[in-house]
C-alpha positions, 0 to 999 in steps of 0.5 A: 567397214570391219574397223567401224564394226570393231570400233562400235563393239568396243564402245559398247563393251566400254560403256557396259563395263565403265559403269558410269555414275548415272547408271548407278545413281538411277536418274529419276529416283532420290539421291542415295544416302550414305550410312558410314559406320567405322569401327576401331581395331576390329580384325575380321572377327565376326560370325560372317567371317567364319569366327566364333564371334557372336555378331548377329546384326553384322551377319545379317548386314553381310547377308544383304550386301557384299562382304569383302574377304580380302580388304586391307588398310593402308597403314595399321594405326588409327590416325594414319589409316583414317586420314588416308581413307578420308583424303583418298591419299596414301600415307606414303604420299602425304607423310601422315604416318603417326598415331595422332597425325596431329596438324594434318589438316593444316598441312593438307588444307586444300585437300577435299576430304570425303565428308567435305566433298559430299557437303559441297555436293548438297548432302547434309553431312553429320559426323559423330564418334571416332571417324578421324583421330588426333589430339584435337579430338575425334572430330578432326576436320569439324568445319567440313561437316554440316554438323559435328555432334559431340557425344559423351559417355564413360570409358569404365563403368566401375569406379574402382577401375580408376583407382590407382591408375597407371600413368604413362605418356601423360595419360592415366589408364585403368585395367585393360578389361572391365565387365561392369553390369551397366546399361549399354548407353553408359559407355561412349559407344552405346551413347553414340548408337543411341544418338546416331539412331536419332539423327538418322531418323531426323535426317530421313524425315528431312527428305534431303540426301544425307551422309551420316558417319558414326564411329565406334571405338570398341574393340579398341583397348580397354576391352570394356563392355557391359557384362551381358556381352561377356556372358555370351562366351565362356572364357575357357573356350579361348586359346592363344592362336597357333601362329606364335612364331615369326617368319625367318628374316623378319626384323626385330624392330618391325614386329611390335614385340613389346606391345607397348599400347597394351602396357599402358594398362594397370593390370598388364605386366611391365616386365617380360615379353608378351609370350610370357603373359600368364595363360589366364591373362591372355584368355581374359584379353581374348575374351574381352576383345570378343565381348567388345566385338559383340557390344559393337555389333549391338550398336551397329544393330541400333543404327540398322534398326533406326534405318529400317524404321525410318523409311530410308532403308530403300535409299541408303547405302550402308558401308561398314569398315574397320581402320586396321586389324589387331593381334590377339597373341598372334606372333607372340604379341598384341595390338597392331603396328606391323605389316602382318596380315592380321594387322592389315586385313580388315572387315568391309561390308557394303550394302546397296539397296538398288543392287539387291543381286549384289550379295555374298562375298568376294575375294578381290584384293581391295584397300580402304583408300578405294572407298572414297571414289566408290562412294562418289560413283555410287552417288553420281558425284564427280571424283576429285582429281587427287584421289589415289584409290580405285572405285569398287563398283566393278566388284559390286557389279561382278564380285568374281572380277579381278580388281587389283594385282596387289593390296599395298600397305606401309608402316614406319619403324624406328631401328637401333639406337639412332632411331634410323627411320625405316618404312615397311612397304608391303604388298599382298598378292593373290597368294603371297605377302611380300614386305621390304623395309626401306631406309627412309633416307636411301630407299634401300631395303634393309630387310625383306620377307616373303610369306605364302598366305595360302600355304601358311595363313598365320605367316610363321614361315618365309619363302626362301627358295623362290628367288625369281618370284621374290625379284618380280615382287620386289620390282612390283613393290618398288613400282607401287611405292614410286607411283604412290609418291607421285605429285597429285592435284590437292 
C-alpha cells in the first residue's frame, strides 16, 4: 500500500515539475507567437546588467521578463555560434567552427533548424537582418523560412569614410568608428527595425501564429551609429578595464593577442600589440561600442513599440540574445575569439506574456543552445530528436532552480608554424572557469588553466594550488566533450 502511495506521489511530483508543453501553450488560447531578436558582438553591456550603457528599451524588456545573468554562447565567433543555436547542435558535434561556416547547410542538409521547425508546424516564419552568417549572406537557409526579407542600408554615413580604404582579406574597410549626423534608418540596422516593425504589424493582423526573427549587426565593427547616440556619453568617462593581464599558464596562441579583426580598419595601427594603442584610440573605440549599443537599444525599441500597438503583445514571447561577447581592451586585446569569460558570456532576456510572475533575474548557468528546445516547449511543439540543449522552462518557472552543473563552450586555434589545430574546451561552473586546449588529433591537453571568477571576475590570475579541484573539473570537462560528440539523429 505504501508503495502505491509513494508511486502516486512520485507521479504527481513528476507531473508538476516536468512542465508539459500543453500546460505552457495554454489550451483554448491562441498559439503563442515568437519575436526573436538577435544582436551581434554584444556582451552584457546594458543598463539592466548594471553597466553605464544607456539602454532604456532593453531595460524595460528585462523588467517585464527574465534576465539571465549567466548565459553563455557555445563558441565566441559569429557563424559557429549562430549555426549552433539555430540547429540545436554543438560546434564540437558538427565541426562547424569557423567564422563563415560556409557550406554548413549542405553538410547538414537533413537537420531541421529552429525556423524550419516552426515553419513545418504551421507558423508564418519571417527572417531579416543577421540571423545566420556566411558568405552567401545573412539569409543562409532561406528556403526554410516562409519568407526571407532582404534589407538594404549603409555601413557608413559620411562619404569621406570610404576614401582610401584599407584592403585586407579581399575586403575594403573604412575607419573603425563613425558618428555621422544622419537619420537612424540610413544604416542597415535602423532600416531593419523599420521594416521589421512593419512586418510585425502585418503578421499580427493575419491572425496566424508567427515567428519573426530580426537580427541587428551593431555593436559589431565598425562602430558606426548616428551622432545622437554618441552624444549620450562623454568620451572622458571611458577608461580601459582593469583586467589587462592574462592568467599564468594561458597559452599565447589562445589569447587573440593581435586583435586581427580590428586591424582590418584603416585607422587602426598595423604595428604593435593592442596594449600599445594610444589612450585616445582606446577611448574612442569604447565610446563607439557604447554608442552602437544604445543605437541597437533604440532599434529594439522600435520593434517592441510595434508589438505593443499591434495587439499581439499579450500573445507573443520576446527573446533577446547576442551571439557572443567582446573584449573592450580586456586582457590587453579586443574583439572575441577566445574562451575568456568576457567573450563567452552573453545577454539573454525572455519575456513570456502568459507568465507575468516570471520577472527579475536568474543566476542559472545556461547556454544559447538551450533556446531551441525552450521555444518548442513554450509553444507546444514536439522537440526534434537531434537537439543537444536543455529546455529553460524549469528556470522560467523557478529562476532559483539549479539548472546546469556547468556551461560548455569551445574555440579552435592554430598553434606554431605548422598551424597544429588545437581546440580550447571550457566549462563555466558556479564559481570557476576551467579550460583545456586539446590537440585535435590526439585529444591530449597541451595547456590548461583554472580561474576563480568569484574571487577574480576579470580572470587575470589562475588557481594553481587546488590539484584535486582541477582533476575533478578535468574529468567533468572530458565527459562533457565526449557526450557532445556522440552521434545523434539528424
